C-alpha positions in Angstrom: -7.4 5.6 32.3 -6.3 9.2 33.1 -7.2 8.8 36.7 -5.0 5.7 37.0 -2.2 7.6 35.2 -2.4 10.5 37.8 -2.4 8.0 40.6 0.8 6.6 39.3 2.3 10.0 39.0 1.5 10.7 42.7 3.9 7.9 43.7 6.5 10.4 44.8 8.6 7.9 46.7 9.2 5.9 43.6 10.4 8.9 41.7 12.9 9.8 44.4 14.4 6.3 44.9 17.4 7.0 42.6 19.6 9.9 41.6 18.8 9.6 38.0 17.0 12.5 36.3 13.6 10.8 36.0 11.1 12.2 33.5 7.5 11.2 32.7 5.5 12.7 29.9 1.8 12.2 29.0 -0.7 14.0 26.9 -4.5 14.4 26.9 -4.4 16.0 30.4 -6.9 18.8 30.8 -6.4 21.9 33.0 -8.6 20.5 35.8 -6.5 17.4 36.1 -3.3 19.5 36.0 -4.6 21.6 38.9 -5.7 18.5 40.8 -2.2 17.0 40.5 -0.6 20.2 41.8 -3.0 20.2 44.7 -2.4 16.6 45.7 1.4 17.1 45.5 1.2 20.0 47.9 4.5 21.6 48.8 6.6 18.4 48.3 9.8 19.6 46.5 10.9 16.3 45.2 9.5 16.7 41.7 8.4 19.4 39.3 5.5 19.7 36.9 5.4 21.4 33.5 2.2 21.8 31.5 1.6 22.9 27.9 -1.5 22.4 25.7 -2.6 19.2 27.5 0.9 17.7 27.7 2.1 17.1 31.2 5.7 16.5 32.1 7.0 15.5 35.6 10.6 15.6 36.4 12.3 14.2 39.5 15.6 16.1 39.7 18.8 14.3 40.4 21.3 15.2 43.1 23.6 16.7 40.4 20.7 18.8 39.1 19.9 20.2 42.6 23.5 20.9 43.3 23.8 23.0 40.1 20.7 25.0 40.7 21.6 25.7 44.3 25.1 26.9 43.4 23.7 29.2 40.8 21.2 30.6 43.3 23.9 31.1 46.0 26.1 33.0 43.6 23.3 35.2 42.2 22.3 36.2 45.7 25.9 37.2 46.4 25.7 39.3 43.3 22.5 41.0 44.4 23.9 41.7 47.8 27.2 43.1 46.6 25.6 45.3 43.9 22.7 46.4 46.1 20.2 45.0 43.6 16.6 44.8 44.9 15.5 41.2 44.4 12.8 38.8 45.4 13.6 35.1 45.2 10.7 32.9 44.2 12.6 29.6 43.8 10.7 26.8 42.2 7.2 28.2 42.8 4.5 27.1 40.3 3.6 29.8 37.7 0.6 29.1 35.5 -2.0 30.8 33.3 -5.1 28.8 32.4 -6.0 31.1 29.4 -2.5 30.4 28.0 -2.7 26.7 28.8 0.8 26.7 30.3 2.5 26.2 33.6 6.0 25.7 34.8 8.2 25.4 37.9 11.7 26.8 37.2 14.8 25.7 39.2 15.3 29.2 40.4 13.4 32.4 39.7 13.6 36.1 40.7 11.7 39.3 40.6 13.9 42.3 40.2 13.2 45.8 41.5 9.8 44.9 42.9 7.8 41.7 43.7 5.4 40.7 40.9 3.0 37.9 40.1 5.5 36.3 37.7 9.3 36.4 37.9 11.5 38.5 35.6 14.1 35.8 35.5 13.7 32.0 35.4 16.6 29.6 35.5 16.6 26.0 34.3 19.3 23.4 34.9 19.3 21.0 31.9 21.0 17.6 32.2 18.9 15.6 29.7 17.3 16.5 26.4 13.7 16.1 25.4 10.4 17.1 27.0 8.3 20.2 26.8 10.0 23.3 25.3 10.5 25.5 28.2 10.9 28.7 26.1 7.4 28.2 24.7 5.9 27.8 28.2 7.8 30.8 29.6 6.8 33.0 26.6 3.1 32.3 27.4 3.8 33.3 31.0 5.5 36.5 29.9 8.8 35.7 31.6 11.3 38.4 30.5 14.5 36.3 30.7 15.3 32.6 30.8 18.7 31.1 31.5 19.6 27.5 30.8 22.6 25.9 32.5 23.6 23.1 30.2 26.9 21.4 29.4 28.6 23.5 32.1 27.7 26.9 30.5 24.9 29.4 30.4 22.5 30.0 27.5 20.6 33.3 27.9 17.3 34.3 26.3 15.5 37.6 26.5 11.9 38.1 25.4 11.5 40.6 22.6 7.8 41.6 22.7 8.2 44.4 20.2 9.9 42.3 17.5 9.1 38.6 18.0 9.1 37.7 14.3 12.9 37.4 13.9 12.9 35.1 16.9 10.0 32.9 15.9 12.0 29.7 16.3 12.8 30.6 19.9 9.2 31.8 20.7 10.1 35.5 20.7 13.3 35.1 22.7 16.6 36.5 21.6 19.8 34.6 22.5 22.2 36.8 24.3 25.8 36.6 25.5 25.1 39.0 28.4 21.9 39.4 30.5 19.7 42.3 29.5 18.3 42.3 33.1 21.7 42.2 34.7 24.0 43.7 32.1 27.0 44.2 34.4 27.0 40.6 35.5 30.0 38.7 34.0 28.4 35.5 32.8 31.7 33.8 32.1 32.8 34.5 35.7 29.5 33.2 37.0 29.8 30.0 35.0 33.4 29.4 36.1 32.3 29.7 39.7 29.4 27.3 39.2 31.8 24.8 37.7 34.3 25.2 40.6 34.8 21.9 42.5 34.6 23.7 45.9 31.4 25.8 46.4 32.8 27.8 49.4 36.0 28.7 47.5 33.9 29.6 44.5 31.6 31.8 46.5 34.5 33.7 48.1 36.3 34.2 44.8 33.1 35.4 43.2 32.5 37.9 46.0 36.0 39.2 45.8 35.8 39.7 42.1 32.6 41.6 42.5 34.1 43.8 45.1 37.0 44.6 42.8 34.5 45.4 40.0 32.0 47.5 42.0 34.0 48.6 45.1 
């Protein structure tokens, strides 16, 4: 039964046939089957896999989803360049830990300061509700900061290892209005530029505002 389910999930072309944000969730998947699925998918970027405690979620991102995540990544890299911030982009690479029974593939991810096994920052574009709780997965992977782009705004969460109890409902993450990793970044400005109808104009305006701030 499980083998047949995995065979169906490998039908990449069927998942990519429409622009809708397709999602498939199944449970009872052990770690070996999860690894097998990742291996058979290879480097195909058309769909992403999230795993937590035997629950497997596969998402085929829509065009709107990919547009949002690419715009965010473009603007952040402008910020890194204009502020001379050392960064290492990891994109949608697979991050997983068998002993934590969790794995995820963020929309964008970055190491800051130095390249590491796991990113400091993971970014998720959210267009539909439901599915595996991303904060729980990222907490198990030890990701310091997670940003969600949802309803045309950012929601920022920073992992508080020293005092997780007050943030139990968010798996040890504290909701923030400004990034703890990038405290000088104007999140509202970034959001306004992501929402802008013209990506080129938005990038130029964002760069100019940065130069005024840091020049």
